[in-house]
N, C-alpha and C positions, 0 to 999 in steps of 0.2 A: 509690643505694644506697650506704652507706659501710660498710666492713669496719673491723673493730677488731681489732687485733692485740695480744697481750701477750707481752713479752718474759720469759722466765724465765732465772734463772741457770744457766749450763750444769750446774752440780752438781746442779740438781733433776732433771735427765734421766738421771743415772747412778745406777744402782742399787748399792748397796754390796754388795760380795762377788759381782758379777757376775751372770748370769742364773739363776734359780731354776728347777728341774724337778722340786720336790717333788710327789708326789700321794698323798693319803690315800685308800685305796680302801675300807677297812672298819675299824670299831671292833672290838674284841674280842668284844662282844655280838652284832654283825652277823654275824661269822665263826662263832661258836658256832651262830647260828641256821641259817647255811647249811649247815654241816657236820654238824649233828644237829638237824635239824627236830623241833620239838615237845618236845625234852629239856629237862630241868633240870641245873644245874651246880653242883657243890660244891666250892668252891675247896680244893685241897690243896698250896699252895705248900710246897715244900720246901727246906732247906738242906742242901746236900751236905756230907759229911764228907770229909776227906783221902783215905780209904781209897776211898770211892765216886768222888771224882774221878779218882783212879788207875785204878779199874777201868774206868770211863766212856772215859777216855783210852786205855787199852789195847784196849778191845773196838772203838772207833771209829776209832782212829789220829787223832783230831782233839782238840786242846787244848779244855779247859773254860775259858771266860773268866769265866763268872759262877757262883758257888756256890749262887744262888737259881734254883730251878726253879719256873717258873710253870705251875702244871698244874690242871686241873679233872676231877673224876670225874663221869661223864656217867651220867644216870639210866637210860639206855636201853642202858648197857654201853659201856666202852670209856674213852678218855681224850682231852683237848683240852690241847694244849700250846702255849704261846707262847714264842718265842724270837727273837734277831736275830742276824744275821751282818753283817759288814762287805761291801759290794758292791766297788766299786773304789775309793770314798772315803767313802761314806756307809754308815750302818746300814740294813739291809732287815729290819724286823720281819716275822715270818710266824708263822702258826698251822699245827699238824699235828692231824688228827683219827686217833687209833689205835682200832682195833675192839677188841672184847674180848679178843682173842687178841695184841693189840700189833702188827698189821698196818696200815699206812697206809691209810686209807679216804679221805683227802682233804687238800688243803693250799690255804691261802689266803695270798697275798702281802697283808699289811696296808697297807703303806706301800712306795713306791718313789721315791728322790730322785736317782738318777743320771741323767745326760745322755742316756744310751744303755742299751739292754738291757732295756727295760720287757717284753720278750716273755717273761721268766722267770715273768710271771704268767698267761700263756696256759695253757689247760687241756692242750691237747697236749704241752706240756713238762711241766708238773706232774704228768699222768697216768702217766708213765713209773716213778714213785715208788710208785703205788697197789699194794697187795697185798706190798709190801716188809715184812719182818720183821727184828726184831733179829738181827744177823750177816750179813744181807746185804751182798754186796759193792756198793758205790756208788762207781764211779770215773768221773770225767768222761772222755769220749772212749772209755770201754770200755761200761760198763752204761748210762751216762747220756749222752744226746746233749747236744753243745755248741751254743750258739746265737753265731754269729759277732757281734763286737761286744760279747758280754755275758760273756765267758770267765770274768772274776774271780767275777761275781754267780752264774753257773751253779756254778762249783767251790765256792764259799763256801755257797750253800743246798744244795748236795749235801752237802757236809761237815755243815752243820747238822743235816740230817735224819738222817744216819749217827750224830751225837751224841746226837740226841733218841731215837733208835731205842734206842741204848746205854743211855742214861738210863732209858727205860722198863724195860729188862731188869734193870738194876743196883738200881733204885730203887722202880719202881710196880708191876712185874709180881707176882702172888701169891706165886711162888717166888724173888722177887728176893733178893738177897745181904744 
């Protein structure tokens, strides 16, 4: 029996940019179906005015990075919102389901690209936000548990949810400003 070996240049064995850890978990449509089974969605993307940005930042204590709000009105009542925050190095796209009164009814992490901290997509951690309404205090290591090795992802997701709750109150709520 003869064995045949092929020599590859060493550069062919090295991945540019180092190891990749990215995982896409859900598309927007898949997250909608999970968070609002059987519902239909009407896109209502909004562009925030400077006054709305100031009001959201004041209410949440979190800077607004993007003046575009990706929102869908849900046929069964409530809102479906998509946003992203920076973890330690990479963006973390996530979806939040709000019930008809603006309380968090579900959260899905759509993608996670960090090397550590993927536990932020596990239900026990996400469930601590359920029922939270605009104006709720959401502070890491106080109202929100931290995950060792994912502190920045935990903090930024917590801030993102606070910002989206304030966005609902300022822009989407029936009595919004």
